[in-house]
Backbone atoms as SQL, in Angstrom:
CREATE TABLE atoms (id INTEGER PRIMARY KEY, chain TEXT, resi INTEGER, resn TEXT, atom TEXT, x REAL, y REAL, z REAL);
INSERT INTO atoms VALUES
  (1, 'A', 1, 'MET', 'N', -5.065, 75.496, 66.840),
  (2, 'A', 1, 'MET', 'CA', -4.866, 74.713, 67.487),
  (3, 'A', 1, 'MET', 'C', -4.598, 73.920, 68.871),
  (4, 'A', 2, 'ASP', 'N', -3.544, 72.750, 68.312),
  (5, 'A', 2, 'ASP', 'CA', -3.893, 71.612, 70.022),
  (6, 'A', 2, 'ASP', 'C', -3.102, 72.217, 71.073),
  (7, 'A', 3, 'LEU', 'N', -3.789, 71.570, 72.479),
  (8, 'A', 3, 'LEU', 'CA', -3.659, 72.198, 73.878),
  (9, 'A', 3, 'LEU', 'C', -2.594, 71.347, 74.115),
  (10, 'A', 4, 'VAL', 'N', -1.305, 71.976, 73.623),
  (11, 'A', 4, 'VAL', 'CA', -0.304, 70.810, 75.197),
  (12, 'A', 4, 'VAL', 'C', -0.266, 70.762, 76.549),
  (13, 'A', 5, 'ASN', 'N', -0.270, 70.190, 77.360),
  (14, 'A', 5, 'ASN', 'CA', -0.514, 69.815, 78.301),
  (15, 'A', 5, 'ASN', 'C', 1.027, 68.844, 79.362),
  (16, 'A', 6, 'ILE', 'N', 2.004, 69.596, 80.049),
  (17, 'A', 6, 'ILE', 'CA', 3.568, 69.693, 80.907),
  (18, 'A', 6, 'ILE', 'C', 2.858, 69.485, 82.089),
  (19, 'A', 7, 'GLN', 'N', 3.284, 68.570, 82.350),
  (20, 'A', 7, 'GLN', 'CA', 2.849, 68.401, 84.125),
  (21, 'A', 7, 'GLN', 'C', 4.475, 67.591, 85.028),
  (22, 'A', 8, 'VAL', 'N', 4.812, 68.332, 85.835),
  (23, 'A', 8, 'VAL', 'CA', 6.230, 67.432, 86.328),
  (24, 'A', 8, 'VAL', 'C', 5.488, 66.464, 87.509),
  (25, 'A', 9, 'ASN', 'N', 5.038, 65.787, 87.394),
  (26, 'A', 9, 'ASN', 'CA', 4.028, 64.466, 87.991),
  (27, 'A', 9, 'ASN', 'C', 5.024, 64.156, 89.144),
  (28, 'A', 10, 'ARG', 'N', 6.965, 64.066, 89.009),
  (29, 'A', 10, 'ARG', 'CA', 7.187, 63.724, 90.640),
  (30, 'A', 10, 'ARG', 'C', 8.442, 64.332, 90.342),
  (31, 'A', 11, 'PHE', 'N', 8.442, 64.912, 92.045),
  (32, 'A', 11, 'PHE', 'CA', 9.672, 65.640, 91.944),
  (33, 'A', 11, 'PHE', 'C', 9.998, 65.474, 93.552),
  (34, 'A', 12, 'THR', 'N', 11.555, 64.740, 93.541),
  (35, 'A', 12, 'THR', 'CA', 11.462, 63.931, 95.442),
  (36, 'A', 12, 'THR', 'C', 13.221, 64.414, 95.370),
  (37, 'A', 13, 'ASN', 'N', 13.238, 64.638, 96.369),
  (38, 'A', 13, 'ASN', 'CA', 14.017, 64.316, 97.225),
  (39, 'A', 13, 'ASN', 'C', 15.193, 65.682, 96.891),
  (40, 'A', 14, 'VAL', 'N', 14.451, 66.881, 97.063),
  (41, 'A', 14, 'VAL', 'CA', 15.601, 68.152, 96.555),
  (42, 'A', 14, 'VAL', 'C', 16.298, 68.514, 97.443),
  (43, 'A', 15, 'VAL', 'N', 17.369, 68.663, 97.869),
  (44, 'A', 15, 'VAL', 'CA', 18.441, 69.487, 98.371),
  (45, 'A', 15, 'VAL', 'C', 19.396, 70.334, 98.002),
  (46, 'A', 16, 'ALA', 'N', 19.383, 71.267, 98.078),
  (47, 'A', 16, 'ALA', 'CA', 19.952, 72.793, 97.887),
  (48, 'A', 16, 'ALA', 'C', 20.927, 73.216, 98.958),
  (49, 'A', 17, 'LYS', 'N', 21.710, 73.589, 98.003),
  (50, 'A', 17, 'LYS', 'CA', 22.712, 75.106, 98.965),
  (51, 'A', 17, 'LYS', 'C', 23.136, 75.884, 98.659),
  (52, 'A', 18, 'LEU', 'N', 22.418, 76.650, 99.354),
  (53, 'A', 18, 'LEU', 'CA', 22.274, 78.034, 99.322),
  (54, 'A', 18, 'LEU', 'C', 24.021, 78.807, 99.206),
  (55, 'A', 19, 'THR', 'N', 24.729, 79.521, 98.808),
  (56, 'A', 19, 'THR', 'CA', 25.845, 80.421, 99.217),
  (57, 'A', 19, 'THR', 'C', 24.896, 82.519, 98.877),
  (58, 'A', 20, 'LEU', 'N', 25.086, 83.206, 99.832),
  (59, 'A', 20, 'LEU', 'CA', 24.435, 84.202, 99.728),
  (60, 'A', 20, 'LEU', 'C', 25.876, 85.175, 99.691),
  (61, 'A', 21, 'ASN', 'N', 26.543, 85.953, 99.261),
  (62, 'A', 21, 'ASN', 'CA', 27.434, 86.802, 99.397),
  (63, 'A', 21, 'ASN', 'C', 26.713, 88.286, 99.564),
  (64, 'A', 22, 'SER', 'N', 27.350, 89.090, 100.722),
  (65, 'A', 22, 'SER', 'CA', 26.565, 90.166, 100.757),
  (66, 'A', 22, 'SER', 'C', 27.668, 91.514, 101.483),
  (67, 'A', 23, 'GLU', 'N', 27.567, 92.469, 100.990),
  (68, 'A', 23, 'GLU', 'CA', 27.817, 93.809, 101.755),
  (69, 'A', 23, 'GLU', 'C', 27.794, 93.564, 103.163),
  (70, 'A', 24, 'VAL', 'N', 28.128, 93.967, 104.495),
  (71, 'A', 24, 'VAL', 'CA', 27.712, 94.448, 105.518),
  (72, 'A', 24, 'VAL', 'C', 27.514, 96.343, 105.817),
  (73, 'A', 25, 'TYR', 'N', 26.860, 96.425, 106.531),
  (74, 'A', 25, 'TYR', 'CA', 27.132, 98.148, 106.217),
  (75, 'A', 25, 'TYR', 'C', 25.875, 98.226, 107.814),
  (76, 'A', 26, 'GLU', 'N', 26.554, 99.264, 108.638),
  (77, 'A', 26, 'GLU', 'CA', 25.635, 99.590, 109.743),
  (78, 'A', 26, 'GLU', 'C', 24.573, 100.772, 110.038),
  (79, 'A', 27, 'ARG', 'N', 24.020, 100.396, 110.198),
  (80, 'A', 27, 'ARG', 'CA', 22.518, 101.006, 110.696),
  (81, 'A', 27, 'ARG', 'C', 21.907, 100.996, 112.325),
  (82, 'A', 28, 'ASP', 'N', 21.791, 102.768, 112.917),
  (83, 'A', 28, 'ASP', 'CA', 21.773, 102.411, 114.135),
  (84, 'A', 28, 'ASP', 'C', 21.926, 101.583, 114.970),
  (85, 'A', 29, 'GLY', 'N', 23.151, 101.647, 114.866),
  (86, 'A', 29, 'GLY', 'CA', 23.710, 101.182, 115.861),
  (87, 'A', 29, 'GLY', 'C', 24.136, 99.451, 116.181),
  (88, 'A', 30, 'HIS', 'N', 23.039, 98.744, 115.042),
  (89, 'A', 30, 'HIS', 'CA', 23.198, 97.196, 114.230),
  (90, 'A', 30, 'HIS', 'C', 23.869, 97.654, 112.757),
  (91, 'A', 31, 'GLU', 'N', 24.081, 95.754, 112.576),
  (92, 'A', 31, 'GLU', 'CA', 24.729, 95.595, 111.341),
  (93, 'A', 31, 'GLU', 'C', 23.737, 94.525, 110.558),
  (94, 'A', 32, 'TYR', 'N', 23.239, 95.383, 109.156),
  (95, 'A', 32, 'TYR', 'CA', 22.611, 94.886, 107.993),
  (96, 'A', 32, 'TYR', 'C', 23.581, 94.669, 107.086),
  (97, 'A', 33, 'ALA', 'N', 22.701, 93.811, 106.430),
  (98, 'A', 33, 'ALA', 'CA', 23.060, 92.895, 104.733),
  (99, 'A', 33, 'ALA', 'C', 22.884, 93.479, 103.645),
  (100, 'A', 34, 'HIS', 'N', 23.812, 93.551, 102.301),
  (101, 'A', 34, 'HIS', 'CA', 23.227, 94.229, 100.902),
  (102, 'A', 34, 'HIS', 'C', 23.705, 92.640, 100.190),
  (103, 'A', 35, 'PRO', 'N', 22.493, 91.636, 99.759),
  (104, 'A', 35, 'PRO', 'CA', 23.010, 90.427, 99.076),
  (105, 'A', 35, 'PRO', 'C', 23.031, 91.032, 98.374),
  (106, 'A', 36, 'ARG', 'N', 24.834, 90.434, 97.630),
  (107, 'A', 36, 'ARG', 'CA', 25.025, 90.866, 96.566),
  (108, 'A', 36, 'ARG', 'C', 25.394, 89.938, 94.927),
  (109, 'A', 37, 'LYS', 'N', 25.029, 88.659, 95.395),
  (110, 'A', 37, 'LYS', 'CA', 25.149, 87.055, 94.454),
  (111, 'A', 37, 'LYS', 'C', 24.540, 85.572, 95.387),
  (112, 'A', 38, 'ILE', 'N', 24.029, 85.382, 94.700),
  (113, 'A', 38, 'ILE', 'CA', 23.620, 84.138, 94.970),
  (114, 'A', 38, 'ILE', 'C', 23.900, 82.687, 94.340),
  (115, 'A', 39, 'THR', 'N', 24.252, 81.852, 95.209),
  (116, 'A', 39, 'THR', 'CA', 24.415, 80.482, 94.386),
  (117, 'A', 39, 'THR', 'C', 23.406, 79.442, 94.939),
  (118, 'A', 40, 'LEU', 'N', 23.214, 78.692, 94.185),
  (119, 'A', 40, 'LEU', 'CA', 21.798, 77.846, 94.234),
  (120, 'A', 40, 'LEU', 'C', 22.191, 76.644, 93.566),
  (121, 'A', 41, 'GLU', 'N', 22.709, 75.592, 94.391),
  (122, 'A', 41, 'GLU', 'CA', 23.169, 74.099, 93.903),
  (123, 'A', 41, 'GLU', 'C', 22.342, 73.333, 93.754),
  (124, 'A', 42, 'PRO', 'N', 20.965, 72.775, 93.360),
  (125, 'A', 42, 'PRO', 'CA', 19.962, 72.348, 93.511),
  (126, 'A', 42, 'PRO', 'C', 20.293, 71.029, 93.106),
  (127, 'A', 43, 'ASP', 'N', 20.490, 69.828, 94.560),
  (128, 'A', 43, 'ASP', 'CA', 20.642, 68.039, 94.159),
  (129, 'A', 43, 'ASP', 'C', 18.863, 67.707, 93.704),
  (130, 'A', 44, 'VAL', 'N', 18.657, 67.085, 92.875),
  (131, 'A', 44, 'VAL', 'CA', 17.065, 66.792, 93.046),
  (132, 'A', 44, 'VAL', 'C', 17.411, 64.922, 92.654),
  (133, 'A', 45, 'GLY', 'N', 16.078, 64.511, 93.466),
  (134, 'A', 45, 'GLY', 'CA', 16.433, 62.964, 93.607),
  (135, 'A', 45, 'GLY', 'C', 16.088, 62.565, 92.550),
  (136, 'A', 46, 'ASP', 'N', 15.073, 62.381, 92.187),
  (137, 'A', 46, 'ASP', 'CA', 14.311, 62.775, 90.898),
  (138, 'A', 46, 'ASP', 'C', 12.605, 63.428, 90.261),
  (139, 'A', 47, 'MET', 'N', 13.159, 63.099, 88.915),
  (140, 'A', 47, 'MET', 'CA', 11.679, 63.775, 88.380),
  (141, 'A', 47, 'MET', 'C', 11.223, 63.436, 87.567),
  (142, 'A', 48, 'LYS', 'N', 9.745, 62.678, 86.943),
  (143, 'A', 48, 'LYS', 'CA', 8.970, 62.557, 86.324),
  (144, 'A', 48, 'LYS', 'C', 8.354, 63.128, 85.091),
  (145, 'A', 49, 'LEU', 'N', 8.842, 63.723, 84.166),
  (146, 'A', 49, 'LEU', 'CA', 7.631, 64.879, 83.409),
  (147, 'A', 49, 'LEU', 'C', 6.544, 63.892, 82.599),
  (148, 'A', 50, 'LYS', 'N', 5.282, 64.352, 82.671),
  (149, 'A', 50, 'LYS', 'CA', 3.821, 64.340, 81.735),
  (150, 'A', 50, 'LYS', 'C', 4.025, 65.050, 80.633),
  (151, 'A', 51, 'ALA', 'N', 3.836, 64.405, 79.951),
  (152, 'A', 51, 'ALA', 'CA', 3.080, 65.347, 78.665),
  (153, 'A', 51, 'ALA', 'C', 2.333, 64.706, 77.450),
  (154, 'A', 52, 'ASP', 'N', 1.647, 65.712, 77.054),
  (155, 'A', 52, 'ASP', 'CA', 0.314, 65.651, 76.100),
  (156, 'A', 52, 'ASP', 'C', 0.698, 66.351, 75.497),
  (157, 'A', 53, 'GLY', 'N', 0.427, 65.775, 73.758),
  (158, 'A', 53, 'GLY', 'CA', 0.019, 67.291, 72.742),
  (159, 'A', 53, 'GLY', 'C', 1.428, 68.030, 72.477),
  (160, 'A', 54, 'LEU', 'N', 2.778, 67.210, 72.830),
  (161, 'A', 54, 'LEU', 'CA', 3.601, 67.950, 71.650),
  (162, 'A', 54, 'LEU', 'C', 3.698, 67.597, 70.560),
  (163, 'A', 55, 'LEU', 'N', 3.295, 66.581, 70.291),
  (164, 'A', 55, 'LEU', 'CA', 3.121, 66.074, 68.837),
  (165, 'A', 55, 'LEU', 'C', 1.846, 65.831, 68.979),
  (166, 'A', 56, 'PRO', 'N', 1.158, 65.662, 67.216),
  (167, 'A', 56, 'PRO', 'CA', -0.017, 65.206, 67.282),
  (168, 'A', 56, 'PRO', 'C', 0.482, 63.528, 67.283),
  (169, 'A', 57, 'GLU', 'N', 1.121, 62.523, 66.559),
  (170, 'A', 57, 'GLU', 'CA', 1.469, 61.084, 67.227),
  (171, 'A', 57, 'GLU', 'C', 1.302, 61.213, 68.646),
  (172, 'A', 58, 'PRO', 'N', 0.781, 60.515, 68.969),
  (173, 'A', 58, 'PRO', 'CA', 0.646, 59.666, 70.575),
  (174, 'A', 58, 'PRO', 'C', 1.685, 59.102, 70.519),
  (175, 'A', 59, 'ALA', 'N', 2.629, 57.917, 69.734),
  (176, 'A', 59, 'ALA', 'CA', 3.193, 57.616, 70.158),
  (177, 'A', 59, 'ALA', 'C', 4.717, 57.965, 70.195),
  (178, 'A', 60, 'LEU', 'N', 4.720, 58.789, 69.487),
  (179, 'A', 60, 'LEU', 'CA', 6.409, 60.249, 69.267),
  (180, 'A', 60, 'LEU', 'C', 5.985, 60.667, 69.885),
  (181, 'A', 61, 'ASN', 'N', 5.146, 61.359, 70.591),
  (182, 'A', 61, 'ASN', 'CA', 4.976, 62.321, 71.795),
  (183, 'A', 61, 'ASN', 'C', 5.458, 61.498, 73.371),
  (184, 'A', 62, 'ASP', 'N', 4.853, 59.926, 72.959),
  (185, 'A', 62, 'ASP', 'CA', 5.254, 58.820, 74.194),
  (186, 'A', 62, 'ASP', 'C', 7.142, 58.753, 73.843),
  (187, 'A', 63, 'ALA', 'N', 7.519, 58.713, 73.147),
  (188, 'A', 63, 'ALA', 'CA', 8.932, 58.680, 73.252),
  (189, 'A', 63, 'ALA', 'C', 10.006, 59.709, 72.975),
  (190, 'A', 64, 'ILE', 'N', 9.209, 61.370, 73.180),
  (191, 'A', 64, 'ILE', 'CA', 9.844, 62.512, 73.442),
  (192, 'A', 64, 'ILE', 'C', 9.632, 62.041, 75.062),
  (193, 'A', 65, 'VAL', 'N', 8.630, 61.778, 75.269),
  (194, 'A', 65, 'VAL', 'CA', 7.937, 62.256, 76.825),
  (195, 'A', 65, 'VAL', 'C', 9.547, 61.321, 77.583),
  (196, 'A', 66, 'ASP', 'N', 9.647, 59.496, 76.713),
  (197, 'A', 66, 'ASP', 'CA', 10.411, 58.461, 77.792),
  (198, 'A', 66, 'ASP', 'C', 11.689, 59.689, 77.247),
  (199, 'A', 67, 'PHE', 'N', 12.306, 59.692, 76.350),
  (200, 'A', 67, 'PHE', 'CA', 13.642, 60.258, 76.302),
  (201, 'A', 67, 'PHE', 'C', 13.773, 61.275, 77.375),
  (202, 'A', 68, 'ILE', 'N', 12.789, 62.723, 77.396),
  (203, 'A', 68, 'ILE', 'CA', 13.493, 63.359, 78.339),
  (204, 'A', 68, 'ILE', 'C', 13.314, 62.598, 80.175),
  (205, 'A', 69, 'ASN', 'N', 12.598, 61.646, 79.917),
  (206, 'A', 69, 'ASN', 'CA', 12.804, 61.281, 81.284),
  (207, 'A', 69, 'ASN', 'C', 13.835, 60.590, 81.690),
  (208, 'A', 70, 'GLU', 'N', 14.406, 60.044, 80.540),
  (209, 'A', 70, 'GLU', 'CA', 15.956, 58.874, 80.617),
  (210, 'A', 70, 'GLU', 'C', 16.986, 60.008, 81.573),
  (211, 'A', 71, 'ASN', 'N', 16.733, 61.426, 80.098),
  (212, 'A', 71, 'ASN', 'CA', 17.795, 62.309, 79.962),
  (213, 'A', 71, 'ASN', 'C', 17.876, 63.347, 80.815),
  (214, 'A', 72, 'TRP', 'N', 16.624, 63.845, 81.796),
  (215, 'A', 72, 'TRP', 'CA', 16.072, 64.855, 82.469),
  (216, 'A', 72, 'TRP', 'C', 17.345, 65.864, 82.678),
  (217, 'A', 73, 'ARG', 'N', 18.386, 64.718, 83.849),
  (218, 'A', 73, 'ARG', 'CA', 19.148, 65.643, 84.586),
  (219, 'A', 73, 'ARG', 'C', 20.389, 67.011, 83.886),
  (220, 'A', 74, 'GLN', 'N', 20.421, 66.190, 82.311),
  (221, 'A', 74, 'GLN', 'CA', 21.053, 66.973, 81.371),
  (222, 'A', 74, 'GLN', 'C', 20.074, 68.087, 81.058),
  (223, 'A', 75, 'PHE', 'N', 18.889, 67.553, 81.538),
  (224, 'A', 75, 'PHE', 'CA', 17.894, 69.473, 80.836),
  (225, 'A', 75, 'PHE', 'C', 17.930, 70.010, 81.876),
  (226, 'A', 76, 'TYR', 'N', 17.964, 69.176, 82.654),
  (227, 'A', 76, 'TYR', 'CA', 17.837, 70.067, 84.411),
  (228, 'A', 76, 'TYR', 'C', 18.590, 71.386, 84.715),
  (229, 'A', 77, 'LYS', 'N', 19.773, 70.424, 84.655),
  (230, 'A', 77, 'LYS', 'CA', 21.461, 71.132, 84.528),
  (231, 'A', 77, 'LYS', 'C', 21.501, 72.699, 83.524),
  (232, 'A', 78, 'ILE', 'N', 21.087, 72.222, 82.002),
  (233, 'A', 78, 'ILE', 'CA', 21.177, 73.089, 81.925),
  (234, 'A', 78, 'ILE', 'C', 20.654, 74.676, 81.339),
  (235, 'A', 79, 'LEU', 'N', 19.016, 74.024, 81.794),
  (236, 'A', 79, 'LEU', 'CA', 17.771, 74.776, 82.127),
  (237, 'A', 79, 'LEU', 'C', 18.728, 75.861, 83.320),
  (238, 'A', 80, 'PHE', 'N', 18.502, 75.203, 84.382),
  (239, 'A', 80, 'PHE', 'CA', 18.608, 75.724, 85.783),
  (240, 'A', 80, 'PHE', 'C', 19.965, 76.827, 85.895),
  (241, 'A', 81, 'SER', 'N', 21.031, 76.344, 84.922),
  (242, 'A', 81, 'SER', 'CA', 22.114, 77.748, 84.670),
  (243, 'A', 81, 'SER', 'C', 21.533, 78.679, 83.979),
  (244, 'A', 82, 'GLU', 'N', 21.037, 78.404, 82.758),
  (245, 'A', 82, 'GLU', 'CA', 20.754, 79.755, 82.737),
  (246, 'A', 82, 'GLU', 'C', 19.407, 80.287, 82.220),
  (247, 'A', 83, 'ALA', 'N', 18.606, 79.775, 83.097),
  (248, 'A', 83, 'ALA', 'CA', 17.671, 80.967, 84.019),
  (249, 'A', 83, 'ALA', 'C', 17.551, 81.468, 85.220),
  (250, 'A', 84, 'GLN', 'N', 19.427, 81.409, 85.330),
  (251, 'A', 84, 'GLN', 'CA', 19.831, 81.996, 87.020),
  (252, 'A', 84, 'GLN', 'C', 19.547, 82.932, 86.586),
  (253, 'A', 85, 'SER', 'N', 20.742, 83.741, 85.228),
  (254, 'A', 85, 'SER', 'CA', 20.476, 85.018, 85.391),
  (255, 'A', 85, 'SER', 'C', 18.744, 85.955, 85.320),
  (256, 'A', 86, 'THR', 'N', 18.051, 84.993, 84.834),
  (257, 'A', 86, 'THR', 'CA', 16.650, 85.869, 85.137),
  (258, 'A', 86, 'THR', 'C', 15.833, 86.152, 86.502),
  (259, 'A', 87, 'TRP', 'N', 16.172, 84.672, 87.741),
  (260, 'A', 87, 'TRP', 'CA', 15.781, 84.819, 88.155),
  (261, 'A', 87, 'TRP', 'C', 16.742, 85.134, 90.226),
  (262, 'A', 88, 'GLU', 'N', 17.235, 85.471, 89.803),
  (263, 'A', 88, 'GLU', 'CA', 18.924, 85.998, 90.458),
  (264, 'A', 88, 'GLU', 'C', 18.398, 87.184, 90.681),
  (265, 'A', 89, 'PRO', 'N', 18.708, 87.998, 89.818),
  (266, 'A', 89, 'PRO', 'CA', 18.200, 89.635, 90.312),
  (267, 'A', 89, 'PRO', 'C', 16.785, 89.639, 91.326),
  (268, 'A', 90, 'ALA', 'N', 15.912, 88.754, 90.550),
  (269, 'A', 90, 'ALA', 'CA', 14.649, 88.567, 91.914),
  (270, 'A', 90, 'ALA', 'C', 14.809, 88.543, 92.969),
  (271, 'A', 91, 'MET', 'N', 15.624, 87.404, 93.106),
  (272, 'A', 91, 'MET', 'CA', 15.990, 86.770, 94.002),
  (273, 'A', 91, 'MET', 'C', 16.786, 88.082, 95.433),
  (274, 'A', 92, 'ILE', 'N', 17.021, 88.500, 94.603),
  (275, 'A', 92, 'ILE', 'CA', 18.878, 89.495, 95.536),
  (276, 'A', 92, 'ILE', 'C', 17.776, 90.895, 95.893),
  (277, 'A', 93, 'SER', 'N', 17.065, 90.894, 94.826),
  (278, 'A', 93, 'SER', 'CA', 16.284, 92.493, 95.293),
  (279, 'A', 93, 'SER', 'C', 14.906, 91.995, 96.614),
  (280, 'A', 94, 'LEU', 'N', 14.084, 90.721, 96.381),
  (281, 'A', 94, 'LEU', 'CA', 13.822, 90.645, 97.455),
  (282, 'A', 94, 'LEU', 'C', 14.202, 89.836, 99.000),
  (283, 'A', 95, 'LEU', 'N', 15.228, 90.177, 99.104),
  (284, 'A', 95, 'LEU', 'CA', 16.079, 89.253, 99.870),
  (285, 'A', 95, 'LEU', 'C', 16.738, 90.639, 100.525),
  (286, 'A', 96, 'ASP', 'N', 16.975, 91.879, 99.957),
  (287, 'A', 96, 'ASP', 'CA', 17.650, 93.114, 100.263),
  (288, 'A', 96, 'ASP', 'C', 16.613, 93.682, 101.104),
  (289, 'A', 97, 'ASP', 'N', 15.350, 93.856, 100.056),
  (290, 'A', 97, 'ASP', 'CA', 13.951, 94.383, 101.069),
  (291, 'A', 97, 'ASP', 'C', 14.047, 93.590, 102.387),
  (292, 'A', 98, 'TYR', 'N', 13.955, 92.181, 102.534),
  (293, 'A', 98, 'TYR', 'CA', 13.686, 92.092, 103.578),
  (294, 'A', 98, 'TYR', 'C', 14.891, 92.199, 104.435),
  (295, 'A', 99, 'SER', 'N', 16.301, 91.955, 103.724),
  (296, 'A', 99, 'SER', 'CA', 17.206, 92.016, 104.610),
  (297, 'A', 99, 'SER', 'C', 17.696, 93.627, 105.607),
  (298, 'A', 100, 'ALA', 'N', 16.772, 94.713, 104.814),
  (299, 'A', 100, 'ALA', 'CA', 16.977, 95.892, 105.505),
  (300, 'A', 100, 'ALA', 'C', 15.712, 95.868, 106.773),
  (301, 'A', 101, 'TYR', 'N', 15.305, 95.569, 106.812),
  (302, 'A', 101, 'TYR', 'CA', 14.645, 95.414, 108.760),
  (303, 'A', 101, 'TYR', 'C', 15.005, 94.442, 109.368),
  (304, 'A', 102, 'ILE', 'N', 15.382, 93.384, 108.998),
  (305, 'A', 102, 'ILE', 'CA', 16.547, 92.494, 109.820),
  (306, 'A', 102, 'ILE', 'C', 18.049, 92.862, 110.330),
  (307, 'A', 103, 'PRO', 'N', 18.058, 92.889, 111.379),
  (308, 'A', 103, 'PRO', 'CA', 19.697, 93.267, 111.438),
  (309, 'A', 103, 'PRO', 'C', 20.321, 91.803, 111.320),
  (310, 'A', 104, 'LEU', 'N', 21.829, 91.858, 111.579),
  (311, 'A', 104, 'LEU', 'CA', 22.405, 90.356, 111.092),
  (312, 'A', 104, 'LEU', 'C', 22.541, 90.079, 112.687),
  (313, 'A', 105, 'ASP', 'N', 22.898, 91.188, 113.759),
  (314, 'A', 105, 'ASP', 'CA', 23.417, 90.557, 114.739),
  (315, 'A', 105, 'ASP', 'C', 22.047, 89.784, 115.800),
  (316, 'A', 106, 'ILE', 'N', 20.797, 90.043, 114.921),
  (317, 'A', 106, 'ILE', 'CA', 19.342, 89.479, 115.861),
  (318, 'A', 106, 'ILE', 'C', 19.589, 87.985, 115.016),
  (319, 'A', 107, 'LEU', 'N', 20.340, 88.156, 114.361),
  (320, 'A', 107, 'LEU', 'CA', 19.821, 86.402, 113.255),
  (321, 'A', 107, 'LEU', 'C', 21.388, 85.731, 113.299),
  (322, 'A', 108, 'ILE', 'N', 22.999, 86.516, 113.892),
  (323, 'A', 108, 'ILE', 'CA', 23.755, 85.347, 113.860),
  (324, 'A', 108, 'ILE', 'C', 24.609, 86.946, 114.950),
  (325, 'A', 109, 'VAL', 'N', 24.686, 84.961, 115.868),
  (326, 'A', 109, 'VAL', 'CA', 25.328, 85.484, 117.017),
  (327, 'A', 109, 'VAL', 'C', 27.222, 85.551, 116.748),
  (328, 'A', 110, 'LYS', 'N', 27.740, 86.712, 117.172),
  (329, 'A', 110, 'LYS', 'CA', 29.224, 86.546, 117.033),
  (330, 'A', 110, 'LYS', 'C', 29.643, 85.576, 117.838),
  (331, 'A', 111, 'LYS', 'N', 30.829, 84.823, 118.380),
  (332, 'A', 111, 'LYS', 'CA', 31.632, 84.462, 119.431),
  (333, 'A', 111, 'LYS', 'C', 32.521, 85.568, 120.212),
  (334, 'A', 112, 'SER', 'N', 32.689, 85.673, 120.989),
  (335, 'A', 112, 'SER', 'CA', 33.594, 86.528, 121.566),
  (336, 'A', 112, 'SER', 'C', 34.760, 86.157, 121.746);
């Protein structure tokens, strides 16, 4: 079996909008949050993939890599959207564990 080597060679200007929907509850005189839903909207400036061994013919391998590098945004949007059901529960669990120790009134100051 031949080795396939895939690398993201360049990933630049990444800006993301994160929206966290939480349920607020009170404990020991402080407000805490239970995260319920995460919406992450990344905007990637540029990305370049490098891959060897996808196909045994180097010219075809290079053609596929060139095609992906020219059309990566469409692939990225689909893959990111499809992967959300995998990473979102793990992120919610992690944030829920941390938010149980950090009261909201310490993080967010309410206007009087």
